[in-house]
MIKEZA-895595 format. One record per residue (C-alpha): x, y, z; residue number from 0. Coordinates in nm, 4 decimals. Example, Ala and Ser with C-alpha at 12.3 -4.5 7.8 and 13.67 -1.06 7.14 Angstrom:
BEGIN
<site><X>1.2300</X><Y>-0.4500</Y><Z>0.7800</Z><num>0</num></site>
<site><X>1.3670</X><Y>-0.1060</Y><Z>0.7140</Z><num>1</num></site>
***
This chain:
BEGIN
<site><X>0.0000</X><Y>0.0000</Y><Z>0.0000</Z><num>0</num></site>
<site><X>0.1403</X><Y>0.3413</Y><Z>-0.0973</Z><num>1</num></site>
<site><X>0.1370</X><Y>0.6398</Y><Z>0.1310</Z><num>2</num></site>
<site><X>-0.0996</X><Y>0.9213</Y><Z>0.0299</Z><num>3</num></site>
<site><X>0.0663</X><Y>1.2246</Y><Z>-0.1290</Z><num>4</num></site>
<site><X>0.0768</X><Y>1.5512</Y><Z>0.0640</Z><num>5</num></site>
<site><X>-0.0399</X><Y>1.8214</Y><Z>-0.1764</Z><num>6</num></site>
<site><X>0.0822</X><Y>2.1793</Y><Z>-0.1683</Z><num>7</num></site>
<site><X>-0.1781</X><Y>2.4084</Y><Z>-0.0057</Z><num>8</num></site>
<site><X>-0.4054</X><Y>2.5781</Y><Z>-0.2596</Z><num>9</num></site>
<site><X>-0.6936</X><Y>2.8238</Y><Z>-0.2514</Z><num>10</num></site>
<site><X>-1.0225</X><Y>2.6898</Y><Z>-0.1197</Z><num>11</num></site>
<site><X>-1.2787</X><Y>2.6226</Y><Z>-0.3923</Z><num>12</num></site>
<site><X>-1.6532</X><Y>2.5911</Y><Z>-0.3513</Z><num>13</num></site>
<site><X>-1.6588</X><Y>2.2162</Y><Z>-0.4338</Z><num>14</num></site>
<site><X>-1.4102</X><Y>2.1395</Y><Z>-0.1527</Z><num>15</num></site>
<site><X>-1.5939</X><Y>1.9352</Y><Z>0.1092</Z><num>16</num></site>
<site><X>-1.5569</X><Y>2.1050</Y><Z>0.4451</Z><num>17</num></site>
<site><X>-1.8389</X><Y>1.9530</Y><Z>0.6504</Z><num>18</num></site>
<site><X>-1.6415</X><Y>1.6528</Y><Z>0.7836</Z><num>19</num></site>
<site><X>-1.3377</X><Y>1.8558</Y><Z>0.8904</Z><num>20</num></site>
<site><X>-1.2669</X><Y>1.8228</Y><Z>1.2635</Z><num>21</num></site>
<site><X>-0.9547</X><Y>1.9774</Y><Z>1.4156</Z><num>22</num></site>
<site><X>-1.0708</X><Y>1.9351</Y><Z>1.7737</Z><num>23</num></site>
<site><X>-1.1169</X><Y>2.3130</Y><Z>1.8026</Z><num>24</num></site>
<site><X>-1.4910</X><Y>2.3778</Y><Z>1.7537</Z><num>25</num></site>
<site><X>-1.4539</X><Y>2.7514</Y><Z>1.6842</Z><num>26</num></site>
<site><X>-1.1985</X><Y>2.6869</Y><Z>1.4078</Z><num>27</num></site>
<site><X>-1.4081</X><Y>2.4064</Y><Z>1.2583</Z><num>28</num></site>
<site><X>-1.7279</X><Y>2.6107</Y><Z>1.2638</Z><num>29</num></site>
<site><X>-1.5615</X><Y>2.9113</Y><Z>1.1000</Z><num>30</num></site>
<site><X>-1.4131</X><Y>2.6914</Y><Z>0.8272</Z><num>31</num></site>
<site><X>-1.7399</X><Y>2.5122</Y><Z>0.7546</Z><num>32</num></site>
<site><X>-1.9689</X><Y>2.8157</Y><Z>0.7677</Z><num>33</num></site>
<site><X>-1.7655</X><Y>3.1263</Y><Z>0.6964</Z><num>34</num></site>
<site><X>-1.4447</X><Y>3.0508</Y><Z>0.5036</Z><num>35</num></site>
<site><X>-1.6057</X><Y>3.0659</Y><Z>0.1608</Z><num>36</num></site>
<site><X>-1.8205</X><Y>3.3659</Y><Z>0.2540</Z><num>37</num></site>
<site><X>-1.5121</X><Y>3.5569</Y><Z>0.3729</Z><num>38</num></site>
<site><X>-1.3291</X><Y>3.4766</Y><Z>0.0509</Z><num>39</num></site>
<site><X>-1.6213</X><Y>3.5997</Y><Z>-0.1579</Z><num>40</num></site>
<site><X>-1.6346</X><Y>3.9216</Y><Z>0.0439</Z><num>41</num></site>
<site><X>-1.2588</X><Y>3.9807</Y><Z>0.0112</Z><num>42</num></site>
<site><X>-1.2056</X><Y>3.9592</Y><Z>0.3881</Z><num>43</num></site>
<site><X>-0.9672</X><Y>3.6629</Y><Z>0.3901</Z><num>44</num></site>
<site><X>-0.8237</X><Y>3.4003</Y><Z>0.1569</Z><num>45</num></site>
<site><X>-0.8344</X><Y>3.0411</Y><Z>0.2777</Z><num>46</num></site>
<site><X>-0.5863</X><Y>2.7778</Y><Z>0.1651</Z><num>47</num></site>
<site><X>-0.6479</X><Y>2.4048</Y><Z>0.2018</Z><num>48</num></site>
<site><X>-0.3992</X><Y>2.1202</Y><Z>0.2165</Z><num>49</num></site>
<site><X>-0.4866</X><Y>1.7624</Y><Z>0.1224</Z><num>50</num></site>
<site><X>-0.3187</X><Y>1.4362</Y><Z>0.2154</Z><num>51</num></site>
<site><X>-0.4285</X><Y>1.2193</Y><Z>-0.0737</Z><num>52</num></site>
<site><X>-0.8022</X><Y>1.2847</Y><Z>-0.0971</Z><num>53</num></site>
<site><X>-0.8324</X><Y>1.3807</Y><Z>0.2713</Z><num>54</num></site>
<site><X>-0.8637</X><Y>1.7451</Y><Z>0.3727</Z><num>55</num></site>
<site><X>-0.5693</X><Y>1.7648</Y><Z>0.6120</Z><num>56</num></site>
<site><X>-0.5858</X><Y>2.1295</Y><Z>0.7148</Z><num>57</num></site>
<site><X>-0.6497</X><Y>2.4896</Y><Z>0.6272</Z><num>58</num></site>
<site><X>-0.5288</X><Y>2.8373</Y><Z>0.6996</Z><num>59</num></site>
<site><X>-0.6575</X><Y>3.1850</Y><Z>0.6184</Z><num>60</num></site>
<site><X>-0.4684</X><Y>3.5047</Y><Z>0.5499</Z><num>61</num></site>
<site><X>-0.5960</X><Y>3.8607</Y><Z>0.5552</Z><num>62</num></site>
<site><X>-0.4671</X><Y>4.2138</Y><Z>0.5776</Z><num>63</num></site>
<site><X>-0.4340</X><Y>4.3665</Y><Z>0.9216</Z><num>64</num></site>
<site><X>-0.2617</X><Y>4.6429</Y><Z>1.1125</Z><num>65</num></site>
<site><X>-0.0948</X><Y>4.6729</Y><Z>1.4511</Z><num>66</num></site>
<site><X>-0.0656</X><Y>4.9894</Y><Z>1.6561</Z><num>67</num></site>
<site><X>0.2927</X><Y>5.1084</Y><Z>1.6838</Z><num>68</num></site>
<site><X>0.2818</X><Y>5.0970</Y><Z>2.0658</Z><num>69</num></site>
<site><X>0.1999</X><Y>4.7233</Y><Z>2.0518</Z><num>70</num></site>
<site><X>0.5159</X><Y>4.6331</Y><Z>1.8589</Z><num>71</num></site>
<site><X>0.7925</X><Y>4.4390</Y><Z>2.0352</Z><num>72</num></site>
<site><X>1.0701</X><Y>4.6484</Y><Z>2.1882</Z><num>73</num></site>
<site><X>1.3056</X><Y>4.7910</Y><Z>1.9316</Z><num>74</num></site>
<site><X>1.0812</X><Y>4.7261</Y><Z>1.6300</Z><num>75</num></site>
<site><X>0.8725</X><Y>5.0427</Y><Z>1.6263</Z><num>76</num></site>
<site><X>1.1351</X><Y>5.2701</Y><Z>1.4724</Z><num>77</num></site>
<site><X>1.0352</X><Y>5.3974</Y><Z>1.1278</Z><num>78</num></site>
<site><X>0.6886</X><Y>5.2425</Y><Z>1.1582</Z><num>79</num></site>
<site><X>0.3613</X><Y>5.4295</Y><Z>1.1073</Z><num>80</num></site>
<site><X>0.1079</X><Y>5.4623</Y><Z>1.3906</Z><num>81</num></site>
<site><X>-0.0868</X><Y>5.1765</Y><Z>1.2334</Z><num>82</num></site>
<site><X>0.1661</X><Y>4.9268</Y><Z>1.0946</Z><num>83</num></site>
<site><X>0.0456</X><Y>4.7067</Y><Z>0.8075</Z><num>84</num></site>
<site><X>0.0897</X><Y>4.3322</Y><Z>0.8375</Z><num>85</num></site>
<site><X>-0.0572</X><Y>4.0052</Y><Z>0.7174</Z><num>86</num></site>
<site><X>-0.2766</X><Y>3.8176</Y><Z>0.9639</Z><num>87</num></site>
<site><X>-0.2696</X><Y>3.4400</Y><Z>0.9829</Z><num>88</num></site>
<site><X>-0.6349</X><Y>3.4522</Y><Z>1.0799</Z><num>89</num></site>
<site><X>-0.7120</X><Y>3.0811</Y><Z>1.1090</Z><num>90</num></site>
<site><X>-0.4953</X><Y>2.7683</Y><Z>1.1127</Z><num>91</num></site>
<site><X>-0.6062</X><Y>2.4098</Y><Z>1.1810</Z><num>92</num></site>
<site><X>-0.5044</X><Y>2.0511</Y><Z>1.1085</Z><num>93</num></site>
<site><X>-0.7518</X><Y>1.7615</Y><Z>1.1139</Z><num>94</num></site>
<site><X>-0.7383</X><Y>1.5947</Y><Z>1.4574</Z><num>95</num></site>
<site><X>-0.6692</X><Y>1.2524</Y><Z>1.3068</Z><num>96</num></site>
<site><X>-0.3587</X><Y>1.3863</Y><Z>1.1304</Z><num>97</num></site>
<site><X>-0.2052</X><Y>1.5997</Y><Z>1.4050</Z><num>98</num></site>
<site><X>0.1464</X><Y>1.5173</Y><Z>1.5201</Z><num>99</num></site>
<site><X>0.2664</X><Y>1.4046</Y><Z>1.1776</Z><num>100</num></site>
<site><X>0.4442</X><Y>1.7250</Y><Z>1.0690</Z><num>101</num></site>
<site><X>0.1573</X><Y>1.8492</Y><Z>0.8527</Z><num>102</num></site>
<site><X>0.1155</X><Y>2.1642</Y><Z>1.0617</Z><num>103</num></site>
<site><X>0.4832</X><Y>2.2446</Y><Z>1.0107</Z><num>104</num></site>
<site><X>0.4506</X><Y>2.2025</Y><Z>0.6355</Z><num>105</num></site>
<site><X>0.1361</X><Y>2.4144</Y><Z>0.6246</Z><num>106</num></site>
<site><X>0.2914</X><Y>2.6883</Y><Z>0.8408</Z><num>107</num></site>
<site><X>0.5918</X><Y>2.6921</Y><Z>0.6081</Z><num>108</num></site>
<site><X>0.3568</X><Y>2.7552</Y><Z>0.3165</Z><num>109</num></site>
<site><X>0.1685</X><Y>3.0288</Y><Z>0.5036</Z><num>110</num></site>
<site><X>0.4907</X><Y>3.2064</Y><Z>0.6056</Z><num>111</num></site>
<site><X>0.6309</X><Y>3.1937</Y><Z>0.2533</Z><num>112</num></site>
<site><X>0.3031</X><Y>3.3092</Y><Z>0.1017</Z><num>113</num></site>
<site><X>0.2877</X><Y>3.6007</Y><Z>0.3470</Z><num>114</num></site>
<site><X>0.6541</X><Y>3.6896</Y><Z>0.2865</Z><num>115</num></site>
<site><X>0.6028</X><Y>3.6921</Y><Z>-0.0893</Z><num>116</num></site>
<site><X>0.2907</X><Y>3.9072</Y><Z>-0.0565</Z><num>117</num></site>
<site><X>0.4688</X><Y>4.1487</Y><Z>0.1766</Z><num>118</num></site>
<site><X>0.7191</X><Y>4.2288</Y><Z>-0.0966</Z><num>119</num></site>
<site><X>0.4355</X><Y>4.3181</Y><Z>-0.3342</Z><num>120</num></site>
<site><X>0.2066</X><Y>4.5135</Y><Z>-0.1041</Z><num>121</num></site>
<site><X>0.4229</X><Y>4.6273</Y><Z>0.1862</Z><num>122</num></site>
<site><X>0.3538</X><Y>4.4436</Y><Z>0.5091</Z><num>123</num></site>
<site><X>0.5940</X><Y>4.4558</Y><Z>0.8013</Z><num>124</num></site>
<site><X>0.5210</X><Y>4.1121</Y><Z>0.9455</Z><num>125</num></site>
<site><X>0.3040</X><Y>3.8079</Y><Z>0.9790</Z><num>126</num></site>
<site><X>0.0684</X><Y>3.8470</Y><Z>1.2757</Z><num>127</num></site>
<site><X>-0.0909</X><Y>3.5578</Y><Z>1.4650</Z><num>128</num></site>
<site><X>-0.3565</X><Y>3.5744</Y><Z>1.7377</Z><num>129</num></site>
<site><X>-0.3023</X><Y>3.2434</Y><Z>1.9189</Z><num>130</num></site>
<site><X>-0.6110</X><Y>3.0782</Y><Z>2.0629</Z><num>131</num></site>
<site><X>-0.4167</X><Y>2.9441</Y><Z>2.3621</Z><num>132</num></site>
<site><X>-0.0693</X><Y>2.8672</Y><Z>2.4990</Z><num>133</num></site>
<site><X>-0.0514</X><Y>2.5377</Y><Z>2.3086</Z><num>134</num></site>
<site><X>-0.0945</X><Y>2.7227</Y><Z>1.9790</Z><num>135</num></site>
<site><X>0.1621</X><Y>2.9808</Y><Z>2.0884</Z><num>136</num></site>
<site><X>0.4103</X><Y>2.7023</Y><Z>2.1629</Z><num>137</num></site>
<site><X>0.3560</X><Y>2.5598</Y><Z>1.8139</Z><num>138</num></site>
<site><X>0.4249</X><Y>2.8917</Y><Z>1.6406</Z><num>139</num></site>
<site><X>0.7260</X><Y>2.9867</Y><Z>1.8525</Z><num>140</num></site>
<site><X>0.8781</X><Y>2.6396</Y><Z>1.8059</Z><num>141</num></site>
<site><X>0.8645</X><Y>2.6743</Y><Z>1.4278</Z><num>142</num></site>
<site><X>0.9531</X><Y>3.0378</Y><Z>1.3621</Z><num>143</num></site>
<site><X>1.1069</X><Y>3.3374</Y><Z>1.5346</Z><num>144</num></site>
<site><X>0.7806</X><Y>3.4952</Y><Z>1.6481</Z><num>145</num></site>
<site><X>0.7892</X><Y>3.7785</Y><Z>1.9010</Z><num>146</num></site>
<site><X>0.5135</X><Y>3.8700</Y><Z>2.1474</Z><num>147</num></site>
<site><X>0.3251</X><Y>4.1959</Y><Z>2.0997</Z><num>148</num></site>
<site><X>0.3288</X><Y>4.4294</Y><Z>2.3984</Z><num>149</num></site>
<site><X>-0.0504</X><Y>4.4292</Y><Z>2.4281</Z><num>150</num></site>
<site><X>-0.1112</X><Y>4.0531</Y><Z>2.4505</Z><num>151</num></site>
<site><X>0.1305</X><Y>3.7630</Y><Z>2.4974</Z><num>152</num></site>
<site><X>-0.0883</X><Y>3.5453</Y><Z>2.2704</Z><num>153</num></site>
<site><X>-0.0487</X><Y>3.7914</Y><Z>1.9818</Z><num>154</num></site>
<site><X>0.2670</X><Y>3.7090</Y><Z>1.7905</Z><num>155</num></site>
<site><X>0.4638</X><Y>3.9082</Y><Z>1.5341</Z><num>156</num></site>
<site><X>0.7011</X><Y>3.7567</Y><Z>1.2789</Z><num>157</num></site>
<site><X>0.8895</X><Y>4.0471</Y><Z>1.1196</Z><num>158</num></site>
<site><X>0.9707</X><Y>4.0369</Y><Z>0.7505</Z><num>159</num></site>
<site><X>1.3399</X><Y>4.1100</Y><Z>0.7182</Z><num>160</num></site>
<site><X>1.3528</X><Y>4.0716</Y><Z>0.3373</Z><num>161</num></site>
<site><X>1.4704</X><Y>3.7090</Y><Z>0.3255</Z><num>162</num></site>
<site><X>1.1869</X><Y>3.4755</Y><Z>0.4207</Z><num>163</num></site>
<site><X>1.3907</X><Y>3.1575</Y><Z>0.3965</Z><num>164</num></site>
<site><X>1.6471</X><Y>3.2624</Y><Z>0.6558</Z><num>165</num></site>
<site><X>1.4718</X><Y>3.5192</Y><Z>0.8764</Z><num>166</num></site>
<site><X>1.1086</X><Y>3.4070</Y><Z>0.8892</Z><num>167</num></site>
<site><X>1.1817</X><Y>3.0367</Y><Z>0.9399</Z><num>168</num></site>
<site><X>1.3833</X><Y>2.8543</Y><Z>1.1996</Z><num>169</num></site>
<site><X>1.6109</X><Y>2.5659</Y><Z>1.0961</Z><num>170</num></site>
<site><X>1.3702</X><Y>2.3139</Y><Z>1.2573</Z><num>171</num></site>
<site><X>1.0923</X><Y>2.4105</Y><Z>1.0191</Z><num>172</num></site>
<site><X>1.3210</X><Y>2.4000</Y><Z>0.7183</Z><num>173</num></site>
<site><X>1.4301</X><Y>2.0481</Y><Z>0.8145</Z><num>174</num></site>
<site><X>1.0703</X><Y>1.9231</Y><Z>0.8423</Z><num>175</num></site>
<site><X>0.9633</X><Y>2.0631</Y><Z>0.5070</Z><num>176</num></site>
<site><X>1.2885</X><Y>2.0084</Y><Z>0.3222</Z><num>177</num></site>
<site><X>1.2850</X><Y>2.3666</Y><Z>0.1899</Z><num>178</num></site>
***
């Protein structure tokens, strides 16, 4: 029996079946099932899905955001406007049956690279994450050099320093994804 192929994340399409997705986080599952497509249609967020074979393995959503200058980590507010543009990793979830297999690392790698590439086209200072809890925070800080915002320790900031492969990603994440 051959192992299913892990497909590169791609934009959500209407025919993608979302109803069976279960990450173990009801608020993330409900948003994905009920609001992901609606938010894409409204231009509020773009959702990307990753499949393992034919199985929906996970999703994440990106949107534009801003952070107040006084919330930025120490030493990073110089030359920033009062409202600093960034890209928000608004939602991120892996199917509960597939967690712990490195799929989250691969999907985060894609999200970080996608955000880094976009930031060079539109001007965004960082990737912003609002962690749902300490476990999520541990995941993000293990895989990339996220910094806490001054206003909330569960709000993380990953500055774009012009080279996403060396600044945005830690070696551990590069090893998992092979990129």
